[in-house]
PASEBA-1860 file (N, C-alpha, C; in nm, 3 decimals):
! residues 95
1> MKRTKAGQ> 1.870/0.978/2.530/1.821/0.889/2.427/1.670/0.907/2.415 ~ 1.622/0.909/2.294/1.480/0.924/2.265/1.407/0.792/2.288 ~ 1.294/0.799/2.356/1.213/0.680/2.381/1.097/0.675/2.281 ~ 1.043/0.556/2.260/0.922/0.542/2.182/0.806/0.599/2.265 ~ 0.691/0.622/2.202/0.575/0.671/2.278/0.537/0.572/2.387 ~ 0.538/0.444/2.354/0.504/0.341/2.454/0.608/0.339/2.565 ~ 0.735/0.351/2.528/0.843/0.353/2.626/0.834/0.474/2.716 ~ 0.799/0.590/2.659/0.785/0.712/2.739/0.667/0.699/2.836
9> KKHDESVK> 0.558/0.640/2.789/0.441/0.621/2.875/0.477/0.530/2.993 ~ 0.545/0.421/2.966/0.587/0.327/3.071/0.679/0.399/3.171 ~ 0.772/0.478/3.117/0.865/0.554/3.201/0.789/0.651/3.291 ~ 0.700/0.731/3.232/0.627/0.832/3.309/0.537/0.767/3.416 ~ 0.476/0.654/3.384/0.393/0.584/3.482/0.479/0.536/3.600 ~ 0.599/0.489/3.570/0.690/0.444/3.675/0.735/0.561/3.762 ~ 0.764/0.676/3.699/0.801/0.796/3.774/0.686/0.835/3.867 ~ 0.564/0.835/3.816/0.446/0.871/3.896/0.431/0.776/4.015
17> RSADAYKQ> 0.443/0.646/3.992/0.430/0.549/4.102/0.537/0.573/4.208 ~ 0.660/0.595/4.165/0.770/0.618/4.260/0.749/0.749/4.337 ~ 0.709/0.854/4.266/0.684/0.983/4.331/0.573/0.969/4.435 ~ 0.466/0.900/4.399/0.356/0.880/4.493/0.400/0.801/4.615 ~ 0.485/0.702/4.595/0.535/0.622/4.708/0.617/0.709/4.804 ~ 0.700/0.798/4.752/0.776/0.889/4.839/0.680/0.983/4.913 ~ 0.579/1.035/4.842/0.482/1.125/4.906/0.411/1.055/5.021 ~ 0.374/0.929/5.000/0.304/0.854/5.105/0.391/0.835/5.229
25> RGYDVRAD> 0.523/0.841/5.211/0.615/0.827/5.323/0.655/0.963/5.381 ~ 0.585/1.069/5.339/0.606/1.200/5.398/0.714/1.286/5.334 ~ 0.762/1.248/5.217/0.863/1.326/5.148/0.800/1.441/5.069 ~ 0.874/1.552/5.057/0.840/1.660/4.964/0.898/1.615/4.830 ~ 0.815/1.603/4.729/0.858/1.543/4.603/0.844/1.640/4.487 ~ 0.947/1.640/4.404/0.944/1.710/4.275/0.972/1.603/4.170 ~ 0.888/1.600/4.066/0.900/1.494/3.965/0.888/1.553/3.825 ~ 0.968/1.503/3.733/0.970/1.553/3.596/0.864/1.483/3.510
33> IPGEKKPK> 0.739/1.505/3.549/0.625/1.454/3.473/0.516/1.562/3.476 ~ 0.424/1.559/3.379/0.317/1.659/3.377/0.237/1.661/3.506 ~ 0.205/1.782/3.552/0.123/1.799/3.671/0.201/1.806/3.802 ~ 0.331/1.791/3.796/0.414/1.796/3.917/0.512/1.913/3.910 ~ 0.556/1.960/4.028/0.663/2.060/4.033/0.790/1.994/3.982 ~ 0.865/2.066/3.899/0.985/2.009/3.836/1.105/2.010/3.931 ~ 1.186/1.905/3.924/1.310/1.902/4.003/1.410/2.006/3.950 ~ 1.506/2.041/4.035/1.610/2.135/3.994/1.710/2.067/3.899
41> NIGGYIPD> 1.779/2.151/3.826/1.884/2.106/3.736/2.006/2.066/3.819 ~ 2.060/1.950/3.790/2.180/1.901/3.859/2.284/1.868/3.752 ~ 2.390/1.945/3.749/2.498/1.919/3.654/2.454/1.923/3.508 ~ 2.353/2.004/3.478/2.305/2.016/3.341/2.194/1.917/3.305 ~ 2.147/1.842/3.402/2.043/1.741/3.378/1.930/1.757/3.479 ~ 1.809/1.721/3.438/1.693/1.721/3.527/1.664/1.577/3.567 ~ 1.672/1.544/3.696/1.640/1.407/3.738/1.490/1.382/3.730 ~ 1.452/1.256/3.730/1.310/1.222/3.728/1.242/1.262/3.858
49> IIAKKGKK> 1.310/1.242/3.971/1.252/1.272/4.102/1.359/1.325/4.197 ~ 1.322/1.424/4.275/1.400/1.461/4.394/1.301/1.456/4.509 ~ 1.331/1.373/4.607/1.246/1.357/4.725/1.323/1.401/4.848 ~ 1.264/1.492/4.927/1.330/1.544/5.047/1.243/1.520/5.169 ~ 1.310/1.485/5.278/1.242/1.469/5.406/1.346/1.497/5.513 ~ 1.328/1.609/5.583/1.428/1.649/5.682/1.561/1.672/5.615 ~ 1.666/1.605/5.666/1.799/1.620/5.608/1.827/1.516/5.499 ~ 1.730/1.431/5.472/1.746/1.330/5.368/1.701/1.386/5.233
57> ETVVEIET> 1.778/1.355/5.131/1.742/1.393/4.995/1.781/1.278/4.902 ~ 1.684/1.232/4.824/1.709/1.124/4.731/1.684/1.172/4.588 ~ 1.782/1.151/4.503/1.769/1.181/4.360/1.742/1.047/4.293 ~ 1.631/1.040/4.219/1.590/0.915/4.156/1.586/0.933/4.006 ~ 1.649/0.840/3.937/1.644/0.837/3.791/1.587/0.702/3.749 ~ 1.480/0.707/3.673/1.415/0.585/3.623/1.466/0.564/3.480 ~ 1.522/0.449/3.456/1.579/0.419/3.325/1.513/0.297/3.262 ~ 1.501/0.302/3.131/1.460/0.183/3.057/1.587/0.101/3.034
65> RKTATTDK> 1.573/-0.017/2.985/1.692/-0.100/2.959/1.789/-0.030/2.864 ~ 1.735/0.042/2.764/1.822/0.112/2.669/1.892/0.231/2.733 ~ 1.819/0.314/2.807/1.880/0.435/2.864/1.970/0.404/2.984 ~ 1.953/0.287/3.043/2.039/0.250/3.157/2.185/0.245/3.118 ~ 2.212/0.212/2.993/2.351/0.203/2.948/2.396/0.324/2.867 ~ 2.302/0.403/2.815/2.341/0.516/2.731/2.347/0.649/2.805 ~ 2.284/0.659/2.921/2.280/0.786/2.994/2.382/0.793/3.107 ~ 2.501/0.744/3.083/2.605/0.737/3.187/2.647/0.874/3.241
73> KQQQAFKN> 2.660/0.975/3.155/2.703/1.108/3.201/2.599/1.168/3.296 ~ 2.473/1.150/3.262/2.366/1.199/3.346/2.369/1.129/3.482 ~ 2.379/0.998/3.482/2.383/0.922/3.605/2.504/0.962/3.691 ~ 2.616/0.986/3.628/2.736/1.026/3.701/2.718/1.164/3.765 ~ 2.652/1.255/3.694/2.625/1.389/3.749/2.539/1.378/3.875 ~ 2.438/1.292/3.873/2.352/1.275/3.990/2.426/1.208/4.105 ~ 2.511/1.112/4.073/2.590/1.043/4.176/2.688/1.142/4.241 ~ 2.755/1.223/4.159/2.848/1.323/4.211/2.777/1.420/4.305
81> YADKKSGR> 2.658/1.465/4.265/2.579/1.555/4.348/2.546/1.490/4.483 ~ 2.501/1.366/4.478/2.463/1.294/4.600/2.583/1.273/4.692 ~ 2.698/1.247/4.634/2.818/1.219/4.712/2.873/1.343/4.785 ~ 2.829/1.463/4.746/2.884/1.586/4.802/2.831/1.620/4.942 ~ 2.724/1.556/4.984/2.665/1.594/5.113/2.606/1.474/5.184 ~ 2.630/1.466/5.313/2.574/1.359/5.395/2.421/1.368/5.390 ~ 2.356/1.255/5.384/2.210/1.252/5.380/2.153/1.247/5.241 ~ 2.238/1.266/5.141/2.193/1.259/5.002/2.226/1.122/4.944
89> KFTKKII> 2.138/1.076/4.856/2.172/0.954/4.784/2.113/0.959/4.643 ~ 2.173/0.881/4.558/2.126/0.867/4.419/2.078/0.724/4.401 ~ 1.958/0.711/4.344/1.900/0.581/4.318/1.865/0.572/4.171 ~ 1.910/0.464/4.108/1.874/0.437/3.969/1.782/0.315/3.967 ~ 1.667/0.332/3.902/1.571/0.222/3.893/1.555/0.187/3.745 ~ 1.573/0.061/3.711/1.558/0.016/3.573/1.422/-0.051/3.558 ~ 1.346/-0.005/3.459/1.214/-0.062/3.435/1.213/-0.147/3.308
END
């Protein structure tokens, strides 16, 4: 779903804050925002953040109220990926 410019700015700022929080906790972070290394494609979709630390891997998707209900296929792809291996998890954050 297409976001407004203001909505995209709010989304990207939230992704940046979350990515920085993972970095502060020692995670290797890839984030889908300008200036960061991009996360890998998972099931045809690029998540907002992939944070890795040791055997732990967290896939994070930041959603606005509108995209939280419209991006179900994307969220399911990330959940399926996380469910395939111990130590992986999928987190959805609504802003």
